[in-house]
N, C-alpha and C positions, 0 to 999 in steps of 0.2 A: 452724924455717922454716914448717912446716905450720900451726902455731898462729898465726904472724904473718899467713899468708894468710887464715885464718879470721877473725882480728881485723879485717883490712882489709876483707874482705867484709862483715862485720857493721857496721862503721862506715859503709861506703858505702850499705848498705841502710837504715840508720837516718837518714842524711842525706837519701836519696831519700824516705823516709817523711815526714820533717819538711817537706820541700819540698811534697809532695803535700797534706799536711794543712793547712799554715799559709799557703801562698802563694795568692793569688787566681788562679783559673783561669777564663779567658774561654771561654764556651761557643761552639762553632762552630755549634750547631744551636739553633733558636729554642725547641724544646720541651724542651730539656735543662736541668734545674735544676743548681745547684751540686753537690748530692749525687751526682747521676747522672754529672756530668762527672768527679768524683773517683773514683767507682766504676769508670767506664770506664778511667780512667788506672791505677788499681790492678790491674784485670784485665789491661790491656795489658802492664804491667811484669811481672806474674806470668807471663803467657804468654811473654814474651821470655825470662825466666829458665828456664822449662820447655824452650823450644826450644834454649837454650844447653846445658842438661843432656842433651837428646837428641843434640846434635852432639858434645858433649864427654864424655858418660858413659863411664866406663871399662869397664863390663860391660853385657851385654844386659839383665839385670834392672833396672839403673839406668835404662836407656833406656825400658824398658817402664813403669816407674813414672812417668817423666816424661811419656810419651804419655798415660797414664791421667789424670794431673793436668791435662794440657792439655785432655782431654775434659771434665773437671769445670769447667774455666774457660770452655769454650765454652757449657756449660749455664748458667753464671753470666751470660755475655753475653746469652744468650737470655732469662733471667729479667729482667735489667735492661731489655732492649729491650721486653719485655712490660709492665713497669711504666711505662716512658716513653711508649710509644705507645698503651697501653690495648688492644692487640690480643692476644687469648689464643692465637693460633696459634703464637706464638713459644714458648710453654710446650709445645705439642705437638711442636715441633721439638726442644726440649730433652729431652723424654721419649724420643723416638725415638733421639736421639744417645746418651743414657744407656744404653739397652738395647743398641744396637749396640756401644758401647764396652765394656760388660760382657762380651758374647759374644766380642769380639775379644781382650780381655785374658785371658779364660779359655783361649781357643785358644792364645794365645801362651805362657801359663804351661805348658800341657800340652806344647807343642813344646819349650820350654826345659828342661823336666824330662826330656825324652827319651821320653815315652810316646806311644802312638797315640791318636787321637781317640776310639776306641771303648772304651778302658780306663777 
């Protein structure tokens, strides 16, 4: 039964990937190219899957990994916005987010391990 769920999930992700890759996507913004529209869509789908893992995750470490992946996706959004708009301050936001995410995940790992912060 578990293998059947994995297979259905894999098939649905492959179908979604084929739709994103091969179907024409209309851009809602004038500055957005076809590549950027597809990249935004990939990041949005990935973020939705990470949020699903945060809500559904069976253990706290699973949720922590999903939150860390969501932080990486936000940095990806910042990088693509920087490419699309030509403004470099999005990269600064991404770097700050990365540092904050790293410190937060380290603190959460220490807490889940049962150690104090000064150890």
